[in-house]
C-alpha positions in Angstrom: 0.0 0.0 0.0 1.7 3.2 -1.2 -0.7 5.7 0.6 -1.1 5.7 4.3 -3.9 3.7 5.8 -6.1 6.6 7.0 -6.0 8.3 3.6 -6.9 5.0 2.0 -9.9 4.6 4.3 -11.1 8.1 3.8 -10.7 7.9 0.0 -13.0 4.9 0.0 -15.6 6.6 2.1 -16.5 9.3 -0.3 -18.9 11.0 -1.0 -20.1 10.4 2.6 -16.9 11.9 4.1 -17.3 15.2 2.3 -21.0 15.3 3.1 -20.1 15.2 6.8 -17.4 17.8 6.6 -19.4 20.2 4.5 -22.9 19.6 6.0 -25.3 22.5 6.1 -25.6 22.0 9.9 -21.9 23.1 10.2 -22.4 26.1 7.9 -25.3 27.3 10.1 -23.0 27.1 13.1 -20.5 29.3 11.2 -22.8 32.1 10.1 -25.0 32.3 13.2 -28.2 31.1 11.4 -28.5 27.9 13.6 -31.9 27.9 15.4 -31.7 27.4 19.1 -34.1 24.4 18.9 -31.8 22.7 16.4 -28.7 23.3 18.5 -30.5 22.2 21.7 -31.6 18.9 20.1 -28.2 18.3 18.7 -26.3 18.9 22.0 -28.8 16.9 24.1 -28.3 13.9 21.8 -24.5 14.4 21.4 -24.1 14.4 25.2 -25.5 10.9 25.2 -22.4 9.8 23.4 -20.0 10.9 26.1 -20.2 7.8 28.3 -19.9 5.4 25.3 -17.0 7.4 23.8 -15.2 7.3 27.2 -15.7 3.5 27.3 -14.3 3.2 23.8 -11.3 5.2 24.7 -10.9 3.0 27.8 -11.0 -0.1 25.5 -8.3 1.5 23.3 -6.1 2.0 26.4 -6.6 -1.7 27.3 -5.9 -2.9 23.7 -3.0 -0.7 22.9 0.3 -2.4 22.2 2.7 0.0 23.9 2.9 2.3 26.9 3.3 5.6 24.9 0.0 4.8 23.1 -1.7 4.3 26.4 -0.5 7.6 27.6 -1.8 9.5 24.6 -5.2 7.8 24.8 -5.5 8.4 28.5 -4.7 12.1 28.0 -7.7 12.5 25.7 -10.0 11.1 28.5 -9.1 14.0 30.7 -10.2 16.5 28.0 -13.6 14.8 27.5 -14.3 14.8 31.2 -13.2 18.4 31.8 -13.3 21.1 29.1 -15.9 19.3 26.9 -18.1 18.4 29.8 -18.0 22.0 31.1 -19.0 23.3 27.7 -22.0 21.0 27.7 -23.3 22.1 31.1 -22.8 25.9 30.3 -24.6 25.4 27.0 -27.5 23.5 28.5 -27.9 26.3 31.0 -27.8 29.0 28.3 -30.3 27.1 26.1 -32.7 26.4 29.1 -32.3 22.6 28.8 -33.8 20.8 31.9 -32.2 18.0 33.9 -34.3 15.3 32.4 -33.2 16.1 28.9 -29.6 16.3 30.0 -29.6 12.9 31.7 -32.3 10.8 30.2 -33.7 12.1 26.9 -35.6 10.1 24.3 -32.9 9.0 21.9 -33.1 9.6 18.2 -32.6 6.6 15.9 -29.3 8.2 14.7 -28.0 8.4 18.2 -29.0 4.8 19.0 -27.2 3.6 15.8 -24.0 5.4 16.6 -24.0 4.3 20.3 -24.6 0.7 19.1 -21.6 0.9 16.8 -19.4 2.3 19.6 -20.5 -0.4 22.0 -20.1 -3.3 19.5 -16.6 -2.1 18.6 -15.7 -1.7 22.2 -16.9 -5.2 23.1 -15.8 -7.1 20.0 -13.2 -5.1 18.2 -9.4 -5.2 18.3 -7.1 -2.2 18.6 -7.3 -1.4 14.9 -11.1 -1.5 14.8 -11.4 0.7 18.0 -8.9 3.2 16.5 -10.9 3.3 13.3 -14.1 4.4 15.0 -12.3 6.9 17.2 -10.5 8.3 14.2 -13.7 8.9 12.2 -15.4 10.6 15.2 -12.5 13.0 15.8 -11.1 13.5 12.3 -14.5 14.5 10.8 -15.0 17.1 13.6 -11.6 18.6 13.1 -12.2 18.8 9.3 -15.5 20.6 9.6 -14.4 22.9 12.4 -11.3 24.2 10.7 -13.6 25.4 7.9 -15.1 28.1 10.1 -14.3 31.5 8.5 -14.7 33.5 11.7 -15.8 33.1 15.3 -19.6 33.4 15.8 -20.9 35.7 18.5 -23.0 33.1 20.3 -20.6 31.3 22.7 -22.6 28.0 22.3 -21.7 28.0 18.6 -18.2 29.5 19.0 -16.9 27.2 21.7 -18.2 24.1 20.0 -16.2 25.0 17.0 -13.2 26.0 19.1 -13.2 22.6 21.0 -12.6 21.0 17.6 -10.4 23.6 15.9 -7.4 24.3 18.1 -3.8 23.1 18.1 -4.3 20.5 20.9 -7.2 18.9 19.2 -5.4 18.9 15.9 -2.4 17.3 17.5 -4.7 14.6 19.0 -6.2 13.8 15.6 -2.8 13.8 14.0 -1.7 11.3 16.6 -4.8 9.1 16.1 -4.2 9.0 12.4 -0.5 8.2 12.8 -1.4 5.4 15.3 -3.9 3.9 12.9 -1.5 4.2 10.1 1.1 2.4 12.1 -1.2 -0.4 13.1 -2.8 -0.6 9.6 0.6 -1.2 8.0 0.7 -4.7 9.5 -2.9 -5.7 8.8 -3.7 -8.3 6.3 -6.3 -7.9 3.5 -9.2 -9.3 5.6 -8.4 -7.0 8.6 -8.1 -3.9 6.3 -11.5 -4.7 4.8 -13.0 -5.0 8.3 -11.6 -1.6 9.2 -12.9 -0.1 6.0 -16.4 -1.3 6.7 -16.2 0.3 10.2 -14.8 3.5 8.8 -17.6 3.7 6.3 -20.3 2.8 8.8 -19.0 5.4 11.3 -18.9 8.1 8.6 -22.5 7.3 7.6 -23.5 7.5 11.3 -22.0 11.0 11.4 -24.1 12.1 8.3 -27.3 10.6 9.9 -26.6 12.4 13.1 -26.3 15.8 11.5 -29.3 15.1 9.3 -31.4 14.2 12.4 -30.9 17.7 13.7 -31.2 19.6 10.5 -33.8 18.1 8.1 
């Protein structure tokens, strides 16, 4: 394989990948036209991923093949449980979202599908498969966030963009990609195909999630 593994996966996940990165939902975040009801619905549902995402990171820590990789993965857990969680709580307060919707909302089908994918990968996947789903979730968000032409006035919009368009997050995504490239170089054809299916499935989940809070 002449190209690196993550570029190979992304190239075979078009046009879905570009539909995520250039979704109208993100454009509405950039220009301030996002209705509060859409943003509220989106954040309520997105918050329901946090626990499963942390569990997936934990599985990656357990499956990693070297200490330096465990350290990098463990560092990302601290970000999710601190800066990102604080953003959610402040945004919920600003949008008037009650406790019931924060803790136990009715889940959209798109949310259920993505949570199921994370849980199945956590329980049944190896290190390469876990990295694949993590990479889609983080890389797509970096790609759409860096497209923002300017900082919106509304902090709910602006800080959500900033959480995914800053040097630390870019470094984290770069590490994820390099780690998956490293592991992918030693996979056989069957294992690469399995990662590709997961990459494509996770990318489709991202489209469906944006669509659920935009259409």
